N, C-alpha and C positions, 0 to 999 in steps of 0.2 A: 956328156954321152951316157946313154942308158946301159947299165951293167947287166941288166936282166934281159937275156935274149928273147924270152918268151912274153915279156910284158907288152901290152898294146901301146902303140905310140900314136898319140892324137896330135892333130895339127897345132894346137896351142899348148899341148902337153899338160892339160888340166882337166878337161871335160870330155867324156866319150861322145862320139857322134850320136845324135838323136836323144840326148839326155834332157831331162826336165830342167828348164832354166832355174827353177826354184830350189830343187834338192839335188840336182846333178845325177839322178838315177835314171837309167834307161827305161822308158816305158814301153807299152805295147802299142803297135800301130793300130789305128782305127780308121775305118772307111768314112768318107765324107757324109754318107747317108746317116751314120750314127750321129754325127754332130748336127746335121740338118734336122733330125728328128728330136734331139734332146736339148738343143740350145733354146732358151727362152728369150732370144734376141733376134733382131732382124737378120736374115740369112746373109745380108750384105756384109755382116761382121766376119764372115768366113772369107779370109783373104789369101789363104795359102792352099796349095794342093795336097799337102801331106800333114797329118796330125797324129799325135800319140796320146795315149791314156796313161796317167800317172796313178797307180793304185795305192801309193803310200798314204796310210791314214794320218800321218803327221804333216803332210804337205797339202796346202790349200789348193794347189793346181790340180785340175781334173784333166783338162786337155791342153796341149801345147803344140804349136807348129814345129815342123822339123828344124827350122832355123832358130827356134826359141824366141822369135820376135813377138809372138802372140800367145797369150795364155787365157784360159777360161777357168773360172772357179765354180764351185758347186752352186753358189748364189745365182749364177747365170744359166742354170739348167732347170728343166722341168721336173726332174727327179732328184731325190737324195741318192747318194752313191754308197752302196753297201761297203765297198772297200774303205771308205772314209769313216764309217761308223759300224764296224763289224760286231760290236757288243751291244748295240742298241736293239732292243727286242721288237720295236715297231717298224724296222726298216726291211724292205724287200731284199731277199737273197735271189729270188727267182722273179724277174719282172714280168715275164709272159704269163705266168700262172699265179702270180701274187702270193707266193710263199714267203712268209716273214720269219725273222729270227726266232720270235716267240713260238711259232709253229714248229720250227726245228727243235727247239728245247723240248716241247711236248712230244714230238715224234721220236726223238732220240731216247726218251725215257720209256716210251711204250713199245716200240718195235725196232729200236736201233736205227730209226730213220728210213727204213725200207719203204714205208708207205709214201713218203714225199718223193723219194727217188723214183719209185715206180710210177707215180702220177706224172712227174716231169717227163720220164722216159716215154710213157704212153702219149703224152702231148706232142713230144718231138716226133715220134713215129707217125702220128696222125697229121703231121704237117701244120700244127697249130702254134708253133713257136715263131717268134719274130725278134730274136735276140739282137740282130743287127740294128734294129730301130728302137727297141725297148730297153735293152741292157746298156748302161753307160759304158761298159767295157767293150761293147760291140761284138761280143762273142757269147757262146753258150754259157749259161750259169751253172750247169750241172757239176762242173769241177768245184766251183765255189760252195755249192750245197754239200757235196761230199766232204770237202775239207772242213766245213763248219760242223757237220755231224761228227766227224772224227775227233775234232777238238772238244766237242761237247761230251762225247763218250769218254775221252781221256780225262776230262775234268771231273766227270761223275765218278770214275774209278779212283781218282786221286783223293776224293773226299773220304 
């Protein structure tokens, strides 16, 4: 019997629902259109109606089905995944407008990153983004860009 009244209780008492079968962390739901756009496999490989994105950089799984029976790794995608390589300078942080980590380093030093954030915001307002089909997480990258810039500024002040 569970003595903690507020602890979640799972069917098998070990893994939360919708958890990545590789690392047991709950990922973010992604729409099928994201998988269809980013998988470099025949679309017949998509056999489940519901998938999740695993952002953990230490986990090889990028997408997994809700039941955990199917997983896709970065090797099966058309894009490298920023969340899997956040410190690599040549990787895109913003897939729609092609802003890379190296550019964020440069921007953070020059203007605190405001130029990149402003450019992405302008693109979004102009209806030029397509995050659901270009970004492996299937959602807007602006949060990733802001977090990366904040980390870069913090690292620069720590030196």
